[in-house]
C-alpha positions as CSV (number, residue, x, y, z in Angstrom):
1,P,-152.1,-70.0,-24.0
2,I,-153.3,-66.5,-23.1
3,S,-152.3,-63.8,-25.6
4,P,-150.0,-61.1,-24.2
5,V,-152.1,-58.5,-26.2
6,L,-154.2,-56.6,-23.7
7,W,-155.8,-54.3,-26.4
8,D,-155.0,-53.0,-29.9
9,K,-156.7,-50.5,-32.2
10,K,-156.4,-49.0,-35.6
11,V,-155.0,-45.5,-35.6
12,G,-154.0,-42.8,-38.0
13,T,-150.6,-42.4,-39.6
14,G,-147.5,-40.9,-38.0
15,Y,-144.2,-41.9,-36.4
16,S,-145.0,-40.4,-33.0
17,A,-144.7,-42.6,-30.0
18,P,-147.6,-42.5,-27.5
19,S,-147.1,-40.8,-24.1
20,V,-148.5,-42.3,-20.9
21,R,-149.1,-40.7,-17.5
22,R,-150.9,-42.6,-14.9
23,N,-153.8,-44.2,-16.7
24,L,-153.9,-41.6,-19.6
25,L,-152.3,-42.4,-22.9
26,V,-152.1,-39.7,-25.6
27,L,-151.3,-40.4,-29.2
28,H,-150.7,-37.7,-31.9
29,H,-151.7,-39.1,-35.3
30,R,-153.1,-38.1,-38.7
31,V,-156.6,-39.1,-39.7
32,G,-157.7,-37.9,-43.1
33,E,-157.1,-34.2,-43.4
34,E,-156.6,-33.6,-39.7
35,E,-153.9,-34.0,-37.1
36,V,-155.6,-35.6,-34.1
37,I,-154.3,-35.4,-30.5
38,E,-156.3,-38.2,-28.8
39,A,-156.4,-39.6,-25.3
40,F,-157.3,-43.2,-24.3
41,A,-157.4,-45.1,-21.0
42,A,-154.0,-46.7,-20.9
43,D,-155.3,-50.0,-19.4
44,S,-158.1,-50.6,-21.9
45,G,-157.8,-48.3,-24.9
46,R,-161.1,-46.7,-24.2
47,P,-161.4,-43.2,-25.7
48,V,-161.3,-40.3,-23.3
49,W,-161.0,-37.1,-25.3
50,R,-160.0,-36.0,-28.8
51,Y,-158.8,-32.7,-30.3
52,A,-158.3,-32.2,-34.0
53,Y,-157.1,-29.5,-36.4
54,P,-156.6,-29.3,-40.1
55,S,-153.4,-30.5,-41.7
56,H,-152.2,-30.6,-45.3
57,F,-148.7,-31.9,-44.7
58,A,-147.4,-34.2,-47.4
59,D,-143.9,-35.8,-47.0
60,P,-141.8,-34.8,-49.9
61,Y,-140.0,-38.1,-49.9
62,G,-143.2,-40.2,-49.9
63,Y,-143.2,-41.2,-46.2
64,N,-146.5,-41.0,-44.3
65,N,-148.1,-37.6,-43.6
66,G,-148.6,-37.9,-39.8
67,P,-146.9,-36.3,-36.8
68,R,-143.4,-37.3,-35.9
69,G,-142.9,-35.7,-32.5
70,T,-144.2,-37.3,-29.3
71,P,-146.6,-35.5,-26.9
72,L,-145.4,-34.1,-23.6
73,L,-147.7,-34.8,-20.6
74,T,-147.8,-33.1,-17.3
75,A,-150.3,-33.4,-14.5
76,D,-152.4,-30.6,-16.1
77,H,-151.3,-30.1,-19.7
78,C,-150.6,-31.9,-22.9
79,Y,-148.2,-30.4,-25.4
80,A,-147.9,-31.6,-29.0
81,F,-145.8,-30.4,-32.0
82,G,-147.3,-31.3,-35.4
83,A,-145.7,-32.1,-38.7
84,E,-146.4,-28.6,-40.1
85,G,-145.2,-26.9,-36.9
86,K,-148.4,-26.3,-35.0
87,L,-147.5,-26.2,-31.3
88,T,-150.6,-27.1,-29.3
89,C,-151.4,-27.0,-25.5
90,L,-154.4,-28.9,-24.2
91,D,-156.0,-29.5,-20.8
92,A,-154.8,-33.0,-20.0
93,Q,-158.0,-34.0,-18.3
94,T,-160.5,-32.7,-20.9
95,G,-158.6,-32.1,-24.2
96,K,-159.8,-28.5,-24.2
97,L,-157.6,-26.2,-26.3
98,L,-155.6,-23.8,-24.0
99,W,-153.3,-22.2,-26.6
100,Q,-151.8,-22.9,-30.0
101,R,-148.8,-21.4,-32.0
102,D,-148.3,-21.8,-35.7
103,T,-144.4,-21.7,-35.7
104,A,-144.2,-21.9,-39.5
105,T,-146.2,-18.7,-39.7
106,D,-144.6,-16.9,-36.7
107,W,-141.0,-17.6,-37.8
108,N,-139.1,-18.0,-41.1
109,V,-138.7,-21.7,-41.1
110,P,-137.1,-23.3,-44.2
111,P,-139.0,-26.5,-45.4
112,A,-137.9,-29.6,-43.5
113,F,-136.9,-32.8,-45.2
114,F,-139.6,-34.9,-43.4
115,G,-141.7,-32.3,-41.6
116,V,-141.2,-31.4,-38.0
117,G,-139.7,-34.3,-35.9
118,S,-138.4,-32.9,-32.7
119,S,-140.5,-33.1,-29.4
120,P,-140.9,-30.2,-26.9
121,V,-139.3,-30.4,-23.5
122,L,-140.2,-28.7,-20.2
123,E,-137.8,-26.9,-18.0
124,G,-139.4,-25.1,-15.1
125,N,-142.2,-23.0,-16.6
126,L,-140.5,-22.9,-20.1
127,L,-141.5,-25.1,-23.0
128,L,-138.3,-25.5,-25.1
129,V,-138.9,-26.2,-28.8
130,M,-136.6,-26.7,-31.8
131,V,-138.5,-24.4,-34.1
132,G,-135.7,-24.0,-36.8
133,G,-136.4,-20.3,-37.5
134,Q,-134.0,-18.1,-39.4
135,P,-131.8,-16.3,-38.9
136,N,-131.6,-16.7,-35.1
137,S,-134.6,-18.6,-33.8
138,G,-133.5,-22.2,-34.1
139,V,-134.7,-22.8,-30.5
140,V,-137.5,-21.0,-28.9
141,A,-138.7,-20.9,-25.3
142,F,-142.4,-20.5,-24.7
143,D,-144.2,-19.7,-21.5
144,A,-145.7,-23.1,-20.8
145,R,-149.0,-21.6,-19.4
146,T,-149.7,-19.0,-22.1
147,G,-147.7,-19.9,-25.2
148,K,-146.0,-16.5,-25.3
149,T,-142.4,-16.3,-26.5
150,V,-139.9,-15.8,-23.8
151,W,-136.6,-16.1,-25.7
152,E,-135.3,-17.3,-29.1
153,R,-131.7,-18.2,-30.0
154,V,-129.5,-20.3,-32.3
155,G,-128.5,-19.4,-35.8
156,E,-126.2,-17.0,-37.5
157,R,-125.0,-15.3,-34.3
158,N,-123.5,-18.5,-32.8
159,W,-122.6,-20.4,-35.9
160,Q,-121.0,-17.8,-38.2
161,G,-117.2,-18.4,-38.4
162,Q,-117.3,-21.6,-36.3
163,P,-114.9,-24.3,-37.5
164,M,-116.6,-27.1,-39.5
165,R,-115.1,-30.0,-37.6
166,G,-114.8,-33.2,-39.5
167,W,-115.0,-31.6,-43.0
168,Q,-112.1,-31.5,-45.3
169,G,-109.9,-28.4,-45.2
170,D,-110.0,-25.6,-42.7
171,Q,-113.6,-24.5,-43.5
172,T,-115.5,-22.2,-41.3
173,V,-119.3,-21.6,-41.3
174,Q,-120.6,-19.0,-43.7
175,W,-124.1,-18.6,-42.6
176,D,-126.9,-19.1,-45.2
177,T,-130.4,-17.9,-44.2
178,S,-132.0,-20.5,-46.4
179,E,-130.3,-23.3,-44.5
180,K,-132.4,-25.6,-42.3
181,Q,-131.8,-25.4,-38.6
182,A,-134.2,-27.9,-37.1
183,S,-133.2,-31.5,-36.8
184,Y,-135.1,-34.7,-35.7
185,S,-133.5,-34.7,-32.3
186,T,-135.3,-33.7,-29.1
187,P,-133.4,-31.3,-26.7
188,V,-131.9,-32.8,-23.6
189,V,-131.7,-30.8,-20.4
190,A,-128.8,-31.9,-18.1
191,T,-126.7,-30.7,-15.2
192,I,-123.0,-30.6,-16.1
193,H,-120.4,-29.2,-13.7
194,G,-123.3,-27.9,-11.6
195,Q,-124.8,-25.9,-14.5
196,R,-128.1,-26.6,-16.0
197,Q,-127.6,-26.9,-19.8
198,V,-130.1,-27.3,-22.7
199,L,-128.3,-29.5,-25.3
200,C,-129.8,-29.1,-28.7
201,F,-128.5,-31.4,-31.5
202,M,-129.4,-29.1,-34.4
203,R,-128.9,-29.8,-38.1
204,Q,-125.5,-28.0,-37.8
205,G,-124.4,-29.8,-34.7
206,L,-124.6,-29.4,-30.9
207,V,-125.6,-26.1,-29.2
208,S,-125.7,-25.7,-25.4
209,L,-128.0,-23.1,-24.0
210,N,-128.8,-21.5,-20.7
211,A,-132.4,-22.5,-20.1
212,T,-133.3,-19.3,-18.3
213,N,-132.4,-16.8,-20.9
214,G,-131.2,-18.8,-23.9
215,A,-127.6,-17.6,-23.8
216,V,-125.3,-19.9,-25.8
217,N,-122.7,-21.8,-23.8
218,F,-121.0,-23.4,-26.8
219,S,-121.5,-24.7,-30.3
220,F,-119.9,-27.8,-31.9
221,W,-120.3,-28.4,-35.6
222,F,-121.4,-32.0,-36.3
223,R,-123.2,-32.9,-39.6
224,S,-122.7,-34.7,-42.8
225,P,-121.3,-32.7,-45.7
226,V,-124.0,-34.1,-47.9
227,T,-127.1,-31.9,-48.2
228,D,-129.6,-34.6,-48.0
229,S,-128.8,-35.8,-44.4
230,V,-130.2,-35.4,-41.0
231,N,-129.3,-35.5,-37.3
232,A,-131.9,-37.5,-35.4
233,M,-130.7,-39.2,-32.2
234,N,-130.9,-37.5,-28.8
235,P,-127.6,-36.6,-27.2
236,I,-126.4,-39.1,-24.6
237,V,-125.1,-37.3,-21.4
238,V,-123.0,-39.1,-18.8
239,D,-121.4,-36.9,-16.2
240,D,-119.3,-34.4,-18.3
241,L,-119.4,-36.5,-21.5
242,I,-121.8,-36.0,-24.5
243,L,-122.2,-38.6,-27.3
244,L,-123.4,-37.5,-30.7
245,S,-124.0,-39.9,-33.7
246,A,-125.5,-39.8,-37.2
247,A,-125.8,-42.3,-40.1
248,Y,-125.2,-40.3,-43.3
249,Y,-122.1,-40.9,-45.4
250,K,-119.7,-42.1,-42.7
251,I,-120.1,-39.2,-40.3
252,G,-120.2,-41.7,-37.4
253,S,-120.0,-40.6,-33.8
254,V,-118.0,-38.2,-31.6
255,L,-117.6,-38.2,-27.8
256,L,-117.2,-34.7,-26.3
257,R,-116.0,-33.7,-22.8
258,V,-117.5,-30.5,-21.4
259,K,-114.7,-28.3,-19.8
260,P,-115.1,-27.3,-16.2
261,D,-116.2,-23.7,-17.2
262,G,-119.2,-25.2,-19.1
263,R,-118.5,-23.0,-22.0
264,S,-116.5,-25.2,-24.3
265,V,-115.9,-28.9,-25.2
266,E,-113.0,-31.1,-26.4
267,E,-113.2,-34.3,-28.5
268,V,-112.4,-37.5,-26.7
269,W,-112.8,-39.8,-29.7
270,R,-114.4,-39.8,-33.2
271,S,-115.2,-43.0,-35.0
272,T,-117.7,-44.7,-37.3
273,V,-118.1,-47.5,-34.7
274,L,-121.7,-46.2,-34.3
275,E,-123.7,-44.7,-37.1
276,V,-127.1,-44.0,-35.4
277,H,-129.9,-43.1,-37.7
278,W,-132.8,-42.2,-35.5
279,S,-133.1,-44.4,-32.3
280,T,-131.2,-43.1,-29.3
281,P,-128.6,-45.6,-27.8
282,I,-129.0,-47.0,-24.3
283,Y,-126.2,-46.3,-21.8
284,H,-125.6,-48.8,-19.0
285,E,-122.6,-49.1,-16.7
286,G,-120.0,-47.7,-19.1
287,F,-121.4,-49.2,-22.3
288,L,-123.7,-48.1,-25.1
289,Y,-126.2,-50.5,-26.7
290,A,-127.4,-49.2,-30.1
291,F,-128.6,-49.9,-33.6
292,S,-126.2,-48.7,-36.2
293,G,-126.7,-48.1,-39.9
294,R,-128.6,-45.8,-42.3
295,N,-130.6,-48.3,-44.3
296,E,-131.8,-51.9,-43.7
297,P,-128.9,-53.5,-45.5
298,D,-126.5,-51.6,-43.2
299,A,-128.3,-52.5,-39.9
300,R,-126.1,-53.7,-37.0
301,F,-126.9,-54.1,-33.3
302,R,-123.7,-53.1,-31.3
303,C,-122.3,-52.7,-27.9
304,V,-119.6,-50.0,-27.6
305,E,-117.6,-48.8,-24.6
306,L,-118.5,-45.2,-24.1
307,K,-115.1,-43.7,-22.9
308,T,-113.0,-45.4,-25.6
309,G,-115.3,-46.1,-28.5
310,K,-114.1,-49.7,-28.5
311,L,-116.5,-52.2,-30.2
312,M,-117.4,-54.9,-27.7
313,W,-119.7,-56.9,-29.9
314,D,-121.6,-56.7,-33.2
315,R,-124.7,-58.4,-34.7
316,E,-125.8,-58.2,-38.3
317,E,-129.5,-57.2,-38.5
318,R,-130.0,-56.9,-42.2
319,W,-133.2,-58.2,-43.8
320,A,-133.2,-61.7,-45.2
321,S,-135.3,-60.3,-48.1
322,H,-135.3,-56.5,-48.6
323,S,-138.3,-56.8,-51.0
324,T,-140.5,-58.6,-48.4
325,R,-138.8,-57.2,-45.3
326,T,-138.9,-60.6,-43.7
327,P,-138.9,-60.0,-39.9
328,A,-136.3,-62.6,-39.0
329,V,-134.0,-59.9,-37.7
330,Y,-134.6,-56.5,-36.0
331,G,-133.3,-54.3,-38.9
332,R,-132.8,-50.8,-37.6
333,G,-134.5,-51.2,-34.3
334,S,-135.3,-49.2,-31.2
335,C,-134.7,-50.2,-27.6
336,I,-135.5,-49.2,-24.0
337,Q,-134.0,-50.3,-20.7
338,A,-136.1,-51.9,-18.0
339,E,-135.2,-54.0,-14.9
340,G,-131.7,-54.7,-16.1
341,K,-132.7,-55.8,-19.6
342,L,-133.2,-54.3,-23.1
343,I,-136.6,-54.4,-24.7
344,V,-136.0,-54.2,-28.5
345,L,-138.5,-53.4,-31.2
346,G,-137.4,-54.2,-34.8
347,E,-138.8,-52.1,-37.7
348,G,-140.7,-55.2,-38.9
349,G,-142.5,-55.7,-35.6
350,L,-140.1,-58.2,-34.1
351,L,-140.0,-57.7,-30.3
352,G,-137.0,-59.0,-28.3
353,L,-135.6,-59.1,-24.8
354,F,-131.8,-58.9,-24.3
355,K,-129.6,-59.1,-21.2
356,L,-127.3,-56.1,-20.7
357,N,-124.1,-57.9,-21.4
358,P,-121.1,-56.0,-22.8
359,Q,-119.2,-59.3,-23.6
360,K,-121.7,-60.8,-26.0
361,P,-125.2,-60.3,-27.3
362,E,-127.5,-62.3,-25.2
363,E,-131.0,-62.6,-26.6
364,V,-133.4,-64.0,-24.0
365,S,-136.6,-64.2,-26.1
366,R,-138.3,-62.8,-29.2
367,F,-141.9,-62.5,-30.4
368,Q,-143.2,-61.3,-33.7
369,V,-146.1,-59.0,-32.9
370,P,-148.8,-60.2,-35.4
371,Q,-150.6,-56.9,-35.4
372,L,-147.5,-54.9,-36.5
373,H,-145.8,-54.6,-39.8
374,Y,-143.0,-52.5,-41.3
375,P,-142.2,-49.7,-40.5
376,C,-142.2,-49.7,-36.7
377,W,-140.1,-46.6,-36.2
378,A,-141.4,-45.4,-32.8
379,A,-139.6,-46.7,-29.8
380,P,-141.5,-48.9,-27.3
381,V,-143.2,-47.2,-24.4
382,L,-143.3,-49.1,-21.0
383,S,-145.7,-47.9,-18.2
384,H,-147.1,-49.9,-15.3
385,Q,-145.9,-53.3,-16.7
386,R,-147.7,-52.5,-20.0
387,L,-145.8,-52.2,-23.3
388,Y,-147.1,-49.9,-26.0
389,L,-146.0,-50.4,-29.6
390,R,-147.1,-48.8,-32.9
391,D,-146.5,-49.0,-36.6
392,E,-148.0,-46.7,-39.2
393,D,-151.6,-47.7,-38.6
394,R,-151.9,-49.7,-35.4
395,L,-151.4,-49.3,-31.7
396,V,-150.8,-52.4,-29.5
397,C,-150.7,-52.8,-25.8
398,L,-149.0,-55.9,-24.3
399,D,-149.5,-57.0,-20.8
400,L,-146.0,-57.8,-19.3
401,A,-147.3,-58.7,-15.9
402,S,-148.0,-62.3,-14.9
403,T,-151.2,-63.3,-16.6
404,R,-153.8,-64.8,-14.2
405,E,-155.3,-68.1,-15.0
406,G,-158.4,-67.6,-17.1
407,E,-157.9,-63.9,-17.6
408,R,-158.6,-62.9,-21.2
409,P,-157.2,-59.9,-23.2
410,R,-159.5,-57.0,-23.7
411,K,-160.2,-55.0,-26.8
412,P,-162.0,-51.7,-26.8
């Protein structure tokens, strides 16, 4: 049989997913003492251009030292946010440096737990970035063409005195300028009640901003009372509903409804039915499909009804052997939706296909990708019927199209 692997290559360290636009794939990774933003031909893995700059980041918890954020590609530009806070804009065709900002130098950013892990987003001509600066520069908007600061918001002004929902007692926020603001969630821009809102799931909780000027619409406290904890999934927005979830110390999930004025929210439900660590759930026709659990022994794959929080089904995904991390299950996986199905990548490199069925888990097929090993923490990327997967040191491209008789996989 013909291998589904179209090409694969050794890459540097990091947890950043590749980005693909047309036939250009860009990966942000760490090679030696440099962070490298590198472009390849998406169909063959052939190198196209490469830009590198020095990096001395060392993860304080012993995880790898590479970038965590995913590059943002437009027709003309490539934006990347490195583990130490270097925000870089390159020419997408040539890899030439157009501008770079050192956010750790330009702002007072308390040290993060695992380095910078939020990706930039583009809204009009503004590049929106979770910088995490104190006291009021948690989110910064940059001119996407020049890199100049347009506005900066979030911090003491919006959080001071806010109710600390979900915590014991009637506590309110007493702002601490040494407190981290940045999380590992990427901002989500959505239109709710006809208003364009930038939803930033910060370390303290959810903040909604006006994209044009950064004005705060509302703030909603949502974080674990334990200091060593993070928020990492991206908010899920469905009409006027917003789902948040985290996995540290039973914080669980909350579903919020944005009120018609767009300036406040109310809780619909709060539960530990989902405890999402880093992968963002998939929403489809009223239901959420998500991996729940902080550590491998806690891992579950679940379907939950969005509007009620009702658990529809549940699969245990814990490792058969924690010491060897045997990939007989998905562990804490990631998933994407394509053509009415879920493509799932387990953290041990197990690739699976599921039907979107809220009544029961329906696994169609599975394949252990031999080139991949634990940890596979970047979500799969699908483009032009090619699936791109990575672990800490390898990037693999699978051909999902019908393989012609006699066609052989290519390697660069």
